[in-house]
C-alpha positions, 0 to 999 in steps of 0.5 A: 499499500505504501507503493500506491501512496507515493504513486498518488503523491506523485500524480499529475495535477493537470486534467485527464483520465485515472484507472483503478486497477486490482492486483492482476492488472484488471481495471476496476474503475475509469474516471476523469478529472480536471485535477487528477491528483485531487480527484484520486486523493479524494478517495484515499484521504477521508475514508471514515466518511465513505459508505461500505461499498466504496470502501470494498472497492478501494480495498481492491485497488493496488495500482492507479494508471493515469492518461493526461489530456490538454483539456476536460473535454478530451478527458471526457471523450477518453473516459467514455471510450475506455469505459466502452472498451474495457467494461469496468466493473465499478463504472455504471453502464447506461444500457438504453442509449436510444433517442426519444421521439421529437417533433421536428418543425423545418423553419428553414423551408419556404413552406415548413412541415412537422415530422417525427425524429430521433435525432437532433441536427444543427440544420435550423429546425425547431425541435420539440420534445422528447416525448416518452412514448411514441403514443403521446407524440402521435397524439400531440401530432394528430391534435397540431394537424387538427388545429392548423393546415400545416402540409403533411406530405413529404418533400419529394410528394410536395415538389411533384404534386399537380393537385391537392390531396384530400388533406386540402379538401378537408380543411386539413392542409393550406394547399401550398404544394399547388399555390392555394396559399402564398409563403407570407400567409403559410408563415402565419400558420407555422408561427402558430404551431410554434407558439402552440408547441412552446406552450404560448397557448394564451398568446396564441389564443389572444391573436386568434380571437383578434384575427377572427373579429378582422375577418367578421368585420370584413363579412368573412363569416365562414372564415370566422367561424372556422377560427372560433371553432379553433380557439374553443378547442384549444382552449379545451386543450389548455384546461386539460394540460397540467402546468408544473412550472411557471417560467416556461423553460424546457428542462429535465429534472433528474430524480435519484434514489439509493436503496441497498445495492440498487440505484435509480434515476428518473428524468422527467422532462418538462416543456414549455412548463408542461410535464410531458412525462418520464423514464427510469434507469436502475443500476448496480450501486458498485459503491460509487459516491452519488455525485460520480454516479450523476456525472457519469449519467449526465455523460452518458445520457446526453450526446450529439443527436439527443434533445438537450433542454435549457436547464438540468436540475439534479439533486446534488452538485457534480464534480466539474459542473462548469465543464459539464455546463460548457460541454452541454452548452456546445452540444445545444449550441445555446446556454444550458445550466445545471442547477441544484435547487434548495427551495421553491418550485424547482426543489418541488418538481426535484422531490416529485422526480426523485419520489418517481425514482423511488417508486420506479425501483420498488416496481422493478425490484418486484418484476425482477423478482417474479421473473427470477422466480419463473426462470429458477422454476424453469431450470427445475422443471427442465432440469437445466444445467443453470438458471436460464438468465440468457436465452437466444431462440431461432426460427427459419422462414421461407416460402418453399424454400425460396427467400430463406431467412433465420432469426434470432431473439435474445431475452435476458432475465425473461425480457426481450433485448432487442439490441441483440437480435440478428438476421441471417439470410440463408446462403444454402442453395435454394429448396434445402430443408428447414434443418439443413437451414437451421444447421447453417443459422446455428453454426454461423452464429455459434462459430463467432460466439465461441470466439468472443466467449459469448454464450447463452444459458439456454437455447430454444428452437422452434420445432421438433426433435429434428431441429433438436438433433441439428443443434446438438450436431453443431454443438458437438462440432464447436465443443459446446457443452455448458449450454442447455438445448430445448425445442418447443413444437405444437402438438398435432392432433391427427384425424385418420391419415391426415393432420386436421389442426394444430393445437397450441395447448399441451405443446411438447417441449423437447430436450436432449436428455430426455426420450420423451418429450415434457408437456406442460398445462396450458395455463403453465406460466413457464409454458407461456414464457417459452411461448412468448420467446418462440413466438417473438423469434417467429415474428421476427423471421416472418418481418425479415422474410417479407421484407427480403421477398418484397426487396427481390420482387421489386429488384426482379420487376425493374430489372426487366425494364430496358434501358433503366440501370440500377441508379435509375432503379433506386432513385425511382424507389426512393422517389416513389416509395413503392413498386405500385406507385411507380406503376400508377405514375404518369410519364410527367410524374416519372420525369420528375424523378432524380436521374430521370429524363422524358425518353427513360420516363417514357420507356418506364410508363409504357412498360408497365402499361403493356403489362397492364394490357396483358403484355409480355 
């Protein structure tokens, strides 16, 4: 330990990254600091003030390595890269890296539109959100399109329209595609949409009332009536909205709760003073101080392409707070504040978010406890080697041997992990049987899994004893012994000499160690879990099969058109969106597609016209 203390004394006082290692040289923790020596010394200085878990981590530390950087920003980037590379045991890992959906208002265009996106770009557009669920976002978008006649068509459709769509006839669009509204008046509509999304509903209503009076004075009673109905609907919406903040600043409120060995972090999304919702994350405590966990969470949660609010409320201060604020400001392109409120409305919001974090953790623990019991019961019932925390399931989908594909779905602790789903395009020759296709898929996947030492606890196959024998053969070739294998087959009810129907009740579970299949009751929770996993593999395979089949069919059809190469085929599909719409397009519409000219449009048009008339 004297050697470690001596090393700490000699640590640099510059920004950079530090790595705690154990006696085997394994990296236990990666951290960053504006002053490496000051940060590392704080760990080993006042041990009496630390909790037990932090002390347990420090007792394992026998060495400290450092990497000095020029700036704290470089230290942040390096820390994130090292965590992803080494997966240190005591660093928290934010597994949910998805971007929540936002609404994009393309104000940089002459005739802006409102679309759903998941990545924020510095392109001059305005972004609103994020919305914690796609359902709530679609409801908002549907409401806006009911209230304001903003265009809904995509840019390629907008530029190529000859007449307005049905939305114009329903008063749901102002018809800018065909010159039914000029740019100036359309901008007024866009401004109203912007005010609505920013929560400035009172100002919006006042402006609409003034416009209604002007239309009425000019005897435009039909327009005045429409404005009256619009005002009534907006006022009805205002009554239903819950305002939780009076300053209308976009802010995320980061709730934090720690209990025993688990931590929950729960951000609430407040936009324009309204609470849109929130989302929870859980981590193992790992003995880190709360401020370190919060700092690490912020660095992983906010990143380029994600919506960043003007204000982030957190329950306690974090190291390098000014630097984190500067980093978020740079990402957003506008000043971002990190506040630790002690009283008032902001403290009330923070308490509410921390309460949500506590409830989320309790609910998560109850769900996981039920899931653990079910997996333990699965192990006992099927006499597996170990509890199947990690389950991989496979299925094959094909149409008489054609367009054959395989699917892999991955379940962890009884829940799907869609980030680890995989598709396989079968390379075996056309007409191969399902067992041969399954052999190919299993061999390709588990050759890589053995190399990476990334094997599951249980493999589930859709099929009977034949599929199970194939899997056993693959596992013997690859010398995989520690993974359990089972297959699940629907019981066939036979009448006479033919199969009359397939029953989902009483499904057969095949296991290599048992001659006879195991049949569970239709109400068995174990059977329900296995059914869920098998059905998910089947759904995933079918979806990919349809995609491949459609793509190959479209490709085959377009390749038959003389003098139309791959580039033009691709641009036609991109412009029209489907083969059906290309078939129905006029010569004029075909000419507007990128890379197309009058001659090529004429060739495509006459090709499909001949098809309709029964030609070759």
